[in-house]
Each structure stands twice: as C-alpha cells, then as structure tokens.
C-alpha positions as CSV (number, residue, x, y, z in Angstrom):
1,M,-12.2,-37.1,-3.6
2,F,-11.6,-33.2,-5.1
3,R,-12.1,-33.6,-8.6
4,P,-10.0,-31.3,-10.8
5,I,-12.9,-30.0,-12.8
6,L,-14.5,-28.9,-9.3
7,A,-11.2,-27.1,-8.3
8,T,-11.1,-25.2,-11.7
9,S,-14.5,-24.4,-11.2
10,L,-14.1,-22.9,-8.0
11,I,-11.0,-20.7,-9.3
12,L,-13.2,-19.4,-11.8
13,L,-15.8,-18.6,-9.4
14,A,-13.3,-16.8,-7.0
15,A,-12.1,-14.8,-10.2
16,S,-15.4,-13.9,-11.1
17,A,-15.9,-12.5,-7.8
18,G,-13.1,-10.2,-8.2
19,T,-11.0,-11.6,-5.2
20,A,-8.8,-14.2,-6.6
21,Q,-6.1,-11.8,-7.4
22,L,-5.6,-9.4,-4.5
23,P,-2.0,-8.1,-4.2
24,S,0.4,-8.4,-1.6
25,I,0.2,-5.5,0.9
26,V,3.5,-6.5,2.8
27,G,5.6,-3.5,1.4
28,M,3.3,-1.0,3.2
29,G,4.6,1.6,5.5
30,A,2.8,2.6,8.8
31,D,1.8,6.2,7.3
32,N,0.2,4.8,4.5
33,A,-1.6,2.1,6.3
34,A,-3.0,4.6,8.8
35,G,-4.4,6.6,5.8
36,V,-5.9,3.7,4.1
37,L,-7.3,2.1,7.5
38,G,-9.0,5.4,8.0
39,Y,-10.4,5.1,4.5
40,C,-11.7,1.9,5.4
41,V,-13.5,3.0,8.7
42,K,-14.8,5.8,6.8
43,N,-16.4,3.9,4.3
44,R,-17.6,0.9,6.6
45,L,-15.5,-1.6,4.7
46,V,-14.0,-3.0,8.0
47,D,-15.1,-3.1,11.7
48,A,-14.6,0.3,13.1
49,T,-13.9,-1.0,16.7
50,S,-11.0,-3.0,15.9
51,A,-9.5,-0.7,13.3
52,N,-9.9,2.3,15.5
53,A,-7.7,0.7,18.2
54,V,-4.8,0.0,15.6
55,L,-5.4,3.4,14.0
56,D,-5.0,5.4,17.1
57,K,-1.6,3.7,17.8
58,L,-0.4,4.0,14.0
59,N,-1.5,8.1,14.2
60,K,0.7,8.7,17.1
61,K,3.9,7.4,15.4
62,P,5.8,10.4,14.4
63,G,5.0,11.6,10.9
64,V,2.4,9.4,10.1
65,K,-0.3,11.9,9.7
66,G,1.8,14.5,7.8
67,S,3.1,12.5,5.1
68,G,2.1,12.1,1.3
69,A,1.7,8.4,1.7
70,F,-0.9,9.1,4.5
71,K,-2.9,11.4,2.5
72,S,-3.1,9.3,-0.4
73,G,-3.9,6.4,1.6
74,E,-7.0,8.4,3.2
75,T,-8.3,8.6,-0.6
76,G,-8.1,4.7,-0.8
77,I,-4.6,4.3,-2.6
78,I,-2.4,1.7,-1.2
79,H,1.4,1.9,-1.6
80,A,2.9,-1.6,-1.6
81,G,5.8,-2.5,-3.5
82,K,6.2,-1.1,-7.0
83,K,2.3,-0.8,-7.8
84,D,0.1,1.4,-6.2
85,I,-3.5,0.0,-5.7
86,S,-6.9,2.1,-5.5
87,L,-9.2,0.5,-3.5
88,D,-11.9,2.2,-5.7
89,S,-10.9,0.5,-8.8
90,L,-11.9,-3.3,-6.7
91,K,-15.1,-4.8,-7.3
92,G,-17.4,-6.9,-5.0
93,D,-16.0,-7.8,-1.4
94,A,-12.5,-7.3,-2.8
95,K,-12.3,-3.6,-1.2
96,G,-13.5,-5.3,2.2
97,K,-11.3,-8.1,1.9
98,M,-8.2,-5.9,1.0
99,C,-9.3,-3.4,4.1
100,S,-9.3,-6.6,6.2
101,M,-5.8,-7.2,4.9
102,V,-4.6,-3.6,5.7
103,L,-6.0,-4.0,9.1
104,K,-3.8,-7.0,9.7
105,Q,-0.6,-5.6,8.2
106,S,-1.4,-2.3,10.3
107,A,-1.6,-4.4,13.2
108,S,2.0,-5.8,12.5
109,L,3.3,-2.5,11.9
110,L,2.8,-1.2,15.9
C-alpha cells in the first residue's frame, strides 16, 4: 500500500532535485524550438543523433533561423506561454529534462 508519508517524501525529494516544477513548453514556436535544441546539442544536454535529425528539419522551415526567437533560443531562452524560461537558471538534471521536453515538442512541430 502506498502511504501518504511516502508520497510526501517522494514529492519533496523531487522538488529538492529541482525537477518537480518544470514548466510547460506547449506554446513554443518552431523557431525558438530550433534555437533551444541547438543550445541543448551544443551543451550535450540531449542525444545529438536524435536532436540533429529533428533540428535539420526545423532549420529548413522558412524564417526559422532568421528570427529573434531562434537567436534567443540559441542562448538557452525558451519562449513558451507568457513567461520565458532560461535553461541556465535550472539546477541539477532539470536542464537535461527540459531539453528532452524541447526535443519532443520540436518533433511535434514538424
């Protein structure tokens, strides 16, 4: 049986690891996703083989590489919803998790 104290402990453990409150990136555009994905590959935060396959397709979309959202993405800034997220502000394995989320979101934008 799953006890409430154990559940609370697991939630606190996840929060202390810096991954419990990862924001949604559903509103992310293809241009920003391409820039962020490039940042993630460059910083070895996501599997380069998988990411480069998606990144190549995103970069071929018209207007992607020339946009401001692409350029800020290259610096690790995610534009999603009303709030920007800086990957550099995340701690622990949260950066890698966010990059994995960006990779999944990017694939859905193709």
